N, C-alpha and C positions, 0 to 999 in steps of 0.2 A: 510706690508712689508717695508723695509728700503728704503731710498732715497740716491742717490749718485750724486755728481757733478764731472764731468770729465774734464780734461784740457790737452792740448798738446801745447807745446811751443818749439821754437828753441832758444837755449842759445849759444851765442858765447863761444868758448872754453876758451878764455882769460877772461871770466867773470863767470866761473863756481864757483869759490870760493865765489864771491859776491852773486851768486844765492843761494848757500848753506846757507849762512847767512840769506838771506831773507826767504828762505823756512823753516829754523829752527824756526825763529821768527813767521812766519805765522802759522806753525803747532802748536806751543804753544798757540797762540791766539785762533785758531779754537777749539782746544781741551778744553781750559779753558772755552769757551762759550758753550760747549756741543757737539761738533762733536764727533762721535764714533771713527773715525780713520782719519788719515791724512797721505797720502803716496805720495812720490816723487820718481821717478825712471828715471835714465839716460838710454837712448837707448843703447843697446849693440848689438842687432841683428835686425836692422831695415833698410833693403835694400831700395834703391830708386826704386820704382816700375815704370813700363812703363806708367801706367794710374793712379793708386792710390797707396798711401803709406803714412805712418806717415811723413817721411821727405817731400814728395811732398805736403802734406796737409798744412804744415806750411812754405813751400818754404825754407827749410833748405839748407844752403850752406855747402861746405866741411869744413869750419872753425866753424861749429856749431854742437851741439849735440841736439838730440830730447829728450825732457823731457815729460814723461807721468805721470800725477798726478791724484789722486782722493781723495775725502773726503766723508765719509759716515755719515749719520744722521739717526735718528729714523724715520723721516717722512719729507714730503715736508714742512709741517707747522713748524717743528723744524728748518729745514734748513733756511727758510725765516727769522725766528726770530734770529738765530745765525748769518746769513749773515749781517743783519742790524747792529748788535753789532760789528762784525768784521770790517765792513767798517768804523765805527766811531772810532775804537780803534787807539789812537795816536801812538802806537808802530809800526804800519804799514804805517804811513803817509810818512816817509822818503823813505822807501823801494819802495813804490808804485810810488813816485815822481821820483825816480832814478832807475827804473826797469832795471835789467841787461839783458834784452831781449826786442825784439820788440813786444809790446803789440798788435799792429795791426795785427800780424800774429798768435796770440793766438786763439786756437779753444777751446770752452768750451760749456758745456751744463749740464742740470740737467735731471736725469733719475730715473724712478720708477723701482725698482728691482722687477722682476717677478719670478726669480729662484735663489736660493742660496743654494748650496749643501755642 
């Protein structure tokens, strides 16, 4: 089965365009190194829950939008090899140094896919 990395971040509304530029570059880099897909989605219907929710998870404020992203790979092994190349790629150095969001509030993780219909 495939492998997926998932991410949730809160992006300030006034930095959406900068985030789009970074995401586009990142997507190209990930795909170039072998990722099967790279997806970035702005929250549209993500209410602030009483106990849990996407906005609550990243401590989103009213002037931020929640972004849900995922990258798919053939396997965990291919993900590890791709990620090593991506992190060393100079095209992402500037964007990562000047991230248009608070990286401390980013939630991420790698997952083994057990069902894909």
